[in-house]
RONU-249086 format. One record per residue (C-alpha): x, y, z. Coordinates in steps of 0.5 Angstrom, whole numbers, plus 500, padded with zeros to 3 digits. Example, Ala and Ser with C-alpha at 12.3 -4.5 7.8 and 13.67 -1.06 7.14 Angstrom:
BEGIN
525491516/527498514/
//
This chain:
BEGIN
631301292/626300296/618299294/612298299/608291298/601292296/598291303/602295306/608289308/614290309/618294303/622290298/628291295/629291287/635290284/637295278/643293274/649297275/651302268/657299264/663303265/664307258/669304254/675308252/676311246/679309240/684314237/684311231/689313227/691319231/695316236/700312232/701317227/703322232/708317235/710316229/712324227/714325235/718318233/721322227/721329229/726327236/730322231/732327227/734333232/740334232/740341236/749342237/748342229/746349228/752352232/758347231/759351224/759358227/764356233/769353229/769359225/770363231/775368231/779364236/779357230/782361224/778357219/775359213/768354211/772352205/778350210/773347216/770342210/776340207/780339215/774334217/773330211/782328209/780326218/774322217/777319210/784318214/781315220/777310217/782307211/788307217/781304222/781299215/788297214/788295222/783291222/784287216/791286217/790281222/789274219/784271223/779277222/781277215/779269215/772270218/771276214/772273207/768267209/762271212/761276206/763269200/757265204/753270205/753272198/751265196/747265202/742270199/742268192/739260195/734264199/732268193/731263188/728256192/721258192/722258184/725251185/721248188/715251183/719246179/720241183/712240185/708246183/702249187/697249182/696242182/699239188/700242196/705245198/708247205/714252204/711258209/712251214/719249211/722256212/719256219/721249221/727251218/728259222/727256228/730249228/736255226/735258232/736252236/742251233/745258234/744258243/747249242/754252239/755257245/757250248/762249243/769247246/774248240/780253240/777256234/783260232/787253230/782249228/776255224/778255217/778247218/771247220/769252215/772248210/767242212/761246213/762250207/762243202/756240207/753247204/754245198/752238197/746240201/744246194/746240189/742235192/736239192/739242185/739234183/733230187/726233184/722231189/719236194/720233201/728232200/729239197/726240203/731237208/735240204/734247205/732245212/740243213/743250209/739254213/742250220/749251218/749257215/746259221/751256225/757258222/755265221/754266229/761263229/764268224/761274227/763272234/769271232/770277229/767282234/773278239/779282235/776289234/774294239/767296240/768301235/770298229/764293229/760299224/766299219/767291219/761288219/758294213/764292209/763285209/757286208/757291202/762285200/756280200/751286196/756286190/759279189/751278190/749282185/755280180/752274181/745275179/747279174/752274170/747267173/739269173/739277169/736276162/741280160/746275163/746268162/740268164/740260166/734256168/732255175/736248175/743251173/742256176/743252183/748248180/753254180/751255187/752249189/759248185/760257189/760253195/765248194/770252192/769256199/770249202/777248198/779255199/778255206/781247206/787249203/789256207/786251214/791246212/797251212/795254218/795248221/802246219/805253220/802253227/805245228/812248226/812254230/811249236/816246234/821251233/820253240/820246242/826244239/830251241/827249250/832243248/838247245/837251251/837246256/842242253/846248253/845249260/847242262/854242259/855249262/853247269/
//
């Protein structure tokens, strides 16, 4: 704004502060609620459902409502059962799935009760602890190990079960040390090692299972494996930790978990040794056959 001087001097310019733009109005809880409601609505919206049953019950289909429901239920169950048998008839997939379910059960038990173990080793009321930092570090280092596993070049079909046996034994040793050496820093180091090895192996197992499946069967196999793992975990919890079962103290529980992983190691050591010997015998028989054929051809010539 320009104003004249007191003595008729030149006009002077006075700068007024600019008006700041108004901050956008906050929606508070209204917008998030509306978004969630919209998501729930559209996620549940199935526009074809109201027309499917009338279509199947039309005069040209010759099905009653009861028959239509029955046909849909033998067909789904039959297809699921056939897919289940076909998937688990593959020995490699079966072996990796068994380890996946068994180890996941033990893993859940360890991570669910490890805080109670640490509290017994060193109480949080009497000293400074770093449980949260150890959980974060183990997750981060496990992710690094998962990225590194992609650079490992080996024949998992031949050495996979032996690898599972060796590392399952390592997991058993980590749990055993965490249980018997009553030092919080040793517990932390053992727990980090435990999680790194498990995350490494579960990634390999998941990849090996997926390579033996078509995409349409991923949900079936991984759903069954997870269901078995949770069933075993529930059973193990009822027997070992629950008051209605044995109700063992935390140190005895972890001794059992260490023995559990050791038993997994023994099972896969036996299975892996058997697989390696069978592969060796097959190769030896093929070699002898080729040698015999070449000998016969030489005699005929």
